[in-house]
N, C-alpha and C positions, 0 to 999 in steps of 0.2 A: 282791515283792507291786507292783500295779498302783496307782495315784497317781495322785487325782482330781484335773484340774487345768481353775480356777474362775476366766475373768477378768469380775472386776466389772464390774460396770456402772448393779446398781438392784438393793434390799433383796435380793430373790426371787434371786438367782445366788445367796445362799449358807446359801440353805434348805438345801442338801448338805452343806455343812460340817458345821453345825449338830448334821445328824442325826445326825452323823459322832461327832462329841461325845459325844452325845446317848447313844451306843452305847458309849462309852471310848474315842471312837479321839482321835490324831492329828493335827491341823488346823495345816499353820505360814501366816499375814495380817502384812498390813502392819501396820505404827504409825505414827506422824509420827516413832519414831524409826529402826527396826535392825526386822528381821522376825524378831516369834517364829515359835515354834514352841511350841503349844498343846494343855492338855486340862483336863477338869476338878479345880479344883483340890480338891475334896472330893472324888478320884475317888485308892483311894489305888495303884493301875494302869495309869493313864493316867501320870500323876508315874515310874513305873518306865519307862513305854517313851516316855517324852520324854527321860531318861538313855541309852533302850538308840539311840534310832535317834544322837543328838548323839558316842552314845561322851563320857562325860560324867562324870564323878564323883560321886557318890551324895552328897556333903555337903558338893553346893558346892549355894547354896538358890535356889526358883528363883522370881519373882518374882509377884501373886495379881492378875490383869489386869478390875478391874471398868466396870460402865455407868456408873457413879455415886458418889461420893465419900460419900452415906446408907448407900452401902448395907456401906460399910465395917465396923458397928455388926458388923454377924451374925455377923463375921472374925474378929477381932482389939478388940482394947479401944483404946477410941479417946481424945481430950485433949484437952483448948479448942488448945493447941498445933496438932494437926495439922488439926482447920479451918480459922483462923489459914492455912494452908498451902495446902489443897485451897482455899481459899475466892482467892486470888494466885494456884498453879500448873494445879488441876484445874480442868479434864480438860488429861491438860498433860505434858511430859518427866519425871514426879520418879515418886519413887517413897520411900515413904516405908515404917518400920519399926518396927512396934507387936508390940506379948503378940498373940503368936494363941490362940483361941479354941477347944474341943476335935474344932471340924468339920471341922480343917483337918487334914487327917495330919504325922503328922513327913516322912513321906514326901519330899513337896511343901517341906518348910524346910531340908532335910541333916536333923533330928537337933534341930533347937533349935525355944526356945522362942516363936520370933519372927514375923512372916512378914511380908516387904516388897509393900505394896503400891501402886498404879498403876492411874491412869483413864489408857488415852490418848486423845489427841482428836482423833485420826485418824478419820476416820466410811466408813472400814467399817469399821478394829475396832471399833467401836463398835456400828453396826447388827448384826457377827457377835454377840461377846460378848449384844445382847441378846432376842440371838433364840436365842442360847446358854444363855440362864437359869439361870445357873449360870454364879458367875469362872471365871475361864482362871485356870488357869497355863500360864507360857508364859517362859523362858529366849530368849536369841535362837535364830533359824532353823539354824543353821553346824554345820559338824562343830566339838566341845568342842575351840579353840585357836588356832583357824582365824578370821582378819577375818570380824566380823561381817556379813551381808546386809542390803544398803540397795536392793538391786533385788527381782526375782520370776526375773530372765537366773541372779541369783546362787541360790537356794533353788532352782530348780530340781536347778543344776547336783550342790549340795550332798545336798535333801533322794530328791532325785526317784528313785523304788520304793523307802526309807529309811520315807514316811512316809506318810497314810492319804488325806490332802491337800492340794494346793495352792493358798493367792487369789493372781489378780495383783490387787496393786494401787499401780498404778506404783509409781515412785523415793520415800525414803523421803523428809523433810521435813529432819534434824535428818543428821539419817548418823552416829552414837553415841547410846548406849546410855542410855536417860537417869539424873538423876542420880539418887544414893541416900543417904538418910540419916535417923539414931536419932535420935532425943531423951535427953539425960541428965542435963536436967529441961526447966517447961516456960521456961524462958531457953535452955535451950544447945540450939545442934544440933549434933552429930555430922556433915559429910559424911564417906561409904568409900566414893560411885563418883562424878566430877564430871562435868556434862551438859550439857544443854543449859538447866539448872534454873542459873545459877553462884553463885559466891561472895557478889556483890558483892548479887543480885539477893532472897539468904536473908537476908542480914544486913537488910534493910526489914522483915525480921519480927518478926524475931526477936536479941536485942544480940549475942550470941554466938556466931558458925557457928565450929568447930574445925575442923581437917582432921586425917583419919585419918591417921597416918601411913606406913599400907598407899598413899594415892594414892599414895606422891609417892620409896617406895624398897619393896623386897623384905617378900613379907608371909609366914611359914610356922607363923604360928599355927592357930584355925577361925577359917574363913572368915564373922563374919556377914552376908554379902549379893552374890551373885555380881558374879566378877570382882575379888574379892583373895589367893588364893590364888594358884589354881593362874597359870599363863603362856596367854595367850592375845592373839589380832588376829591370830597369829604367820603372816606365809609362813614355805612351808617354804624359803626360801634364807634364809642368815642375814642378819637383817637390824640394820647399823648407828643410832647418830643422832650426829652432827658437829658441835658446839659452841660454836662460833665465828663472826668476823666473814666478810663474801662472800669475802675474797679469800683468806683464810687456809682458807679450805673451798673451794674455787674451786682452790688453790692444792695440798690435799689428791688432791684428782677425779682434776686432771690429775697427778699420780705414781700415781696407778694404776695396775695392774699386768696382775690379773685383772679377768677379766668383769663387768662392774658396772650394776646400773642403782640411779637415782635417782629421789629426789621433793623436787621445791622446791618457791618460788616462782615464777608468773609470771618476776618480775624478774630470777632467775636462767637463763630460759631460753638467753636469746643467748649466755652464757657457762659453759652445759655446753653439753657433743659427748656423744653415746651417745646408749643409753638413757638416758630420763629422762622425770617426770610431774611438771606444775604440778593443784601440790595446791588452787594459791589463793596471790590473792594475799600480801604478807610480811607487813598487816598482815588484814589479812579470815579470821580464826579464824570465821567461819562456816563458810565456804566451804569456807575449809579438813578442818572435819571434816564438813561433806556428802561431799568427793571423799575424805577422806581411807582409808575402808577398803576403798574401789575400791582407789583406787590398790597398795593391796595385793596386792589377788586380781589385779589386772590383770600383778603380775609371781610370784605364789606359781605356786611349779612348772616353772615356769621351766626343764627344764636346763642352755640356754645362759650362766646365770650363773651366777656364781661369791662373789657383794654386790649385795647393798641399802646404797644410802646415804640417810636420811632429813635434811632438817637443825631442829635444835630450837628446838624452839613456841617461840613467851609464852604465859605460866603467868597471862597476864590474862582472867580472866571464862568464855566457851569454851577460850580457849587451854587450860588446865586442860586439859580435857578431852580435847584433841588432845595434849598434852602424854601424860597419863595411858596411853591406847592404846595412843600411841609406846613411850613406852619401857619399858611389860609386854609390846608384840609382838618390840618389840630382849634381852628376856634380859633388859633393864637394865646392854645395855652399849651405852657413850656412851665418848666420846675426846673430850675437850677441848684446843681446837685454837689 
């Protein structure tokens, strides 16, 4: 397949990509979280093409991206709590799961009667969705299970020749996928996937926020949202998380005889020898989120490495999203030091 590549400079640049969507094709495009791989959410065949291009299990739901929160009425059954969240966080990095309407095919929702709705704040994504004139179903634009793409070079590496079009919109702002929530009732939000809209932010809108067990530990049920069931974000080299203080971590790494790569903090860099990448300062969870997938990708496919180690992140704020992505990337392999 010849893949069209578009470097965005103005709205008109996106017209060929929008035409591809209207004709049943699939397009990788930037958002403020990660790059997405989109197709017409009303076209069951487009969803199947997305699953095929990614190698993604078809029971793993796709998220439907809209140009405006008001458009949600066309595709799902909304509620007062949805509009409270929309007023606070949309456009932005949050997805809300609600009962779907019949126009959304089951191939888009992984067979579920619910659908995840999101309104991206990235201006390229917004203009692209407007030009398409339809809701866009899109997971992250990577090969399934691999680290999500946060730059144009990542989607070229993963999807060139596999999809119809790639849009270059620069680097993504946040670097981790959207927060996903569903409502247990009008006073209780269930967090299914953490992201840049944090638990602390959600509690300002709703009195009760429950963290789903799948956020913190292995999940084997029916996935209600992307990222719940399957191993995700994983480099090809085995990844292990080290949970301990500075000196315990440094001593453990010095004792390793295999060839290793290390994802650490800025403060760690002088004390760790060999292959190392910083994902930001120890207390700078926002930068850690922004850099995490790039760090994982830098070590992916390295035949000269036997293992990758990463430090245990904080679970506060957006740190919970960093923790969630790391434990899934490691297959829940944690060493307590």
